N, C-alpha and C positions, 0 to 999 in steps of 0.2 A: 345374630347381634340385634338386641332390641332397638326399635326405631326411636332414638332420642329426639329426632327432628320434629316430632309431633306432640311432645308432652309439655313444652314450656313456650308457647307461641309468643308471648310478650318479650321474653328474653331473646328468642331466636331472631326476631326482626330488628333488634337493636344494632346500630352500626358499631363496629369495633375499630376499624381503621380504613383508610382509603389510600390508594396509589393512583396517581393521575386522576382520571375522572371516575374510577371504579371504586364503589363502596363495598366493603366486605362486612357482613353481619355475622352474628354468632351462628346462624344457620350455615353460612359458608364455612366457618371455622370447623363446625362439626362434620359437614360434608367432606371437607378436606381431610379431617382426621380419619374418617371412614375410608376414603380413597387411599390414604397413606398406610392404612392398617394400624394406625396408632391407638385406636380405641380398644384394641384387644387387651392391652395392659389394664385398662379401666374395668373391662368386663371380667377379667380374671380376678382382679382384686375384689370386686364387688361380690362375685360368686363365692370367693373364699370367706368373705365377711358374713354373708348370709348363712353359709354352711356352718361357720363357727358359732353363730347364734343358735342354730339348731342343735349343735353338739352340746352347747351349754344347757339348753332346755332339756335335752335328753338325760343329762346328768343330774337334773333337778337343782341346778345351781343358778346363782345370780351374780352379776357384776357388782363388786363392792361399791356402794354409793360414794365413798371417799375417793376411789380410783376414778370414777366418772367425773366427779367434781374437779379433781386435779387435771384430768385430760381436757375437759371443756375450758378450764381456765387457761391452760397452756395454748389451746387452739386460739382463744381470743387474744392472747398476747402475741402469738405468731402473726395473726392477721390484723393486729392493732384495732381490735374491737372491744376496748376496755369498758366503755360506757354502754349501758343498756340500750340507749337510743341508737348507738352505732351498730350494735348487733342486729337490732330490729330492722334498721334501714338496709343493712347488708343482706339479710335473709329475704326481705321483700324485693330487693334488686334482682336476686337470683331465683325468685319464686320458690323459695324453700320455706317449709314450716319449721318451727322450733323442734318438733318431733323428728322430722327428717334429718335435721342437723345433728341432734343428739344421737339418732340412730347411726349416723356415719361415725361419730366419735366412739360409740359403743362397739361397732364392728371393727374399728381400727384397733381398739384395745384388745379385742379377742384375737384378731389376726396376729398381733404382737405376742400374745400369750402362747399361741400354738404355731409360732413362726416356722418351727422345724417339722411340723406335722400337717401343713395345709393341704398338700396333695391327698393325703390319707383322709383328712376331714372332708374334703369335697367328694371323695369316692364314697364315704360312708353316709354322707348327708347330701345327696344330689339336689341341685337347684334347677328348676325349669327356666327356660329363657324368659318366659312371660313374667316370672317373679322378679326379674332383675330391673325392670324399667324404672320404677321409682327410686330404689337405692342406687342405681347406676347414675342417675342425674346428680344425686347428692354427692356421690364419690367424685364425679367429674368436676364438680364445682369446688367442694371442700378440700380435695387433695391438691388443688391448684392446677390440675391437668388442663382445664380449658384456657387459663391464662398463659400457661407455658406453651401450649400448642398454638395459640394465637400469635405469640411472639415468633415461634418457628415459622408459621405460615407467612407472617409479615416479612421475615428475612428472605424467604424464598421468592416472594413476589417482588421485593426490592431488588434482589439479584437478577431476576428475570427482566425487570424494567431496565436495569443497567445494560443488559444484553440485547436490548431492542425488542423484546417480546411485548406485544400489545397486551395491555391489562384490561381493556374494554371487554366485558362479557367473560372475563377470565374466572370469575367466581364459580362459573358453572363447569369449569374444566381444570381443577387444581393440579392434575397430573402434568400439565404442560409447564406450570410454574416449578414443580419439583424437578422436572427434567432440565429446565433452563438453569435452575440454581445449581444442580449437580455439575453441569458443564462449567458454570462460572467458578465453582470451588476448585474443580480440576485445573482450570487455567491459572488460578492463584498460586497453586502449590508447585512452583518451579524449584529446582535445586538451589538457585540463587536466593529465592525468598526464604527457603528453609535455612540455608547457611547463615543468612543475615539475622534471622530470628534467633538462632542458637547463639550467635555472637553477642546478642544483647543480654543473654541470660547465663553467662559462663559460670558464675558462682551459684546462682539460684538452682540451676539444674545439675549441679555436681551431685553424683550419686555416691552415697556412703554405705558401706556394708560392714558387718561385723556381728558381734554377739552382745546381747543386752541382758542384764540381770536386775530384777527388782526385788528389793528386800524391805521389810516393814520398818526397820529402825536404823538410826544413824550409826550406832556402835557396830552393828553387824556389817553395815556398808563400809565403814572405815577399815574394819578387820579384813574384809574381802579385798579391798583395794591394796592393802599392805601385802597380802598373799600374792597378788599379781605383780606388784611393782618390786617387791623385795625378794620374794621367794621364786618368782618366775613361773608361778602356776597359771594354768589356763583358766579363764573365767568360767568355762563350762564345767571344769572339775570342781571349782569352788561352790557351784550351785548345789551340788549334792550335800556338801557340808552345811550349807545354809537351809537345806530342806525346801528349796524352791526350784522351779524349772527355768532354765534360760530360754531365751527366744532369739530367733535370728533377726538381725537388724538389716533392713534394706530400704533406705529412704533417700529422698532428694532434700537438699538443704531448704528449698522453698516450702516443703511440706512439714517442716519441724517448727515447733513453737518458737517465738522470738527469743526466749531466754536461752534455749538450748542450741539453736542453729549456729550461732557464732562459735561455740565451743567445738561442735562437731566439724564445722568447716575448717577450723584452725588446727585440728588434731592431725598428727602424722600417722601414716600406716604403721601399725604395731604399737600404738599408744593407747593407754587406758584413759577414758574421760570419766570423771566423777570421783566421789559420789555427788550426785545431783539431787537436791531435794525436790520431790514431786508431791502431788496432792495426797497420794496414798502410800507414801514411803520415800525410799531413796533408790536411785538407779545408777548403774555402772555400765559403761559402753566400751567394748574393746574393738578398735577399728582395724580391720584387716584388708580393706580395699577402698580406694577412692577413684571413681571413674569420671573424668571430665565429660561434658556433653558432646555428642558427636552425631552427625546426621546418619551414620551407619547403625546407630543404636535404635532399634524399633520404638522403644518407649520415648526416648528423647525426640525422635522425629515426630511421633504422634503429638507430643506436647507442642512442638513448633508449628505443626500443621493446624492444631486447634487455635493457637494464638493468631496465626496469619488470617485464618478464616473469620475468627471472632472480631478482629479489628476491621476487616473489610465489611463484615455484616453490620457492625455498628455504624460505619460510615454510610453504607447503602441505605439503612433504615432512616438515619437522620436526614438524608437527602431526599428520599422518595416517599416515606410513610408519614401520613398524618393520622395520629391516634385520636379516636373519638371517646375512648374509655380509659 
């Protein structure tokens, strides 16, 4: 793993947050990311990006300028850096040059282009560890990894503080915060807490299963619906007549868009929903199972656990963490 801690000294000494009397800097955040093993994902993504650049060069190709312009514009919208001064200030804040930033955007485009062939690309175009230092910093910043991990570390420190773990000098030993936070999360996840959380989301976490069919025009969709409702044919059989492939539907009401979710939630088992106008055509849904949320269902339980922990984390951070950035 390249030594990120030595390459951006002005950034690394900036305070990020404090808990009690202990100030955590970006150096502490990166040290914790190393201790947690979280920087591996950044290293892998950066290696893939550099290898993809070499693959492009070996093929004698270039990234289309219009693609690069679109990607940089999208990045600026995502980060709310619409004005030139905002972008310049942001780059200076992170000690990034415009070239390093554009390099990150370019590598991201290439990783997306060869998303199914990245392992092979890395094998064919190996990247030495020393070649990762500069692009690794750009990826850690521009991908949002540093900000996300700072929030994760702040949650762990806040949980540790609530558990009575001393924060003084703790930035030098992040593992104790991770351990304390892990124990705190375990203590939160009682059966009673899970059951209560599930009771709050009875409709949202209703799981709906069935078959879905997407067709390009309204006439085909209406004809398909008649075949199901009047002729009693299976939606999967009608897919062959329409020249399209059906897909299996397995969703929670909470994960469906606002227009469709009430219709799926109200549908009975054995009922056809649709046609429903979509952006790229029309959809039909045949419902063959509806499963209420239960603590015995692993997926539902995981959702409940995530909500319980997230709410406790929000409260702990609000009470114990003072943000400097």
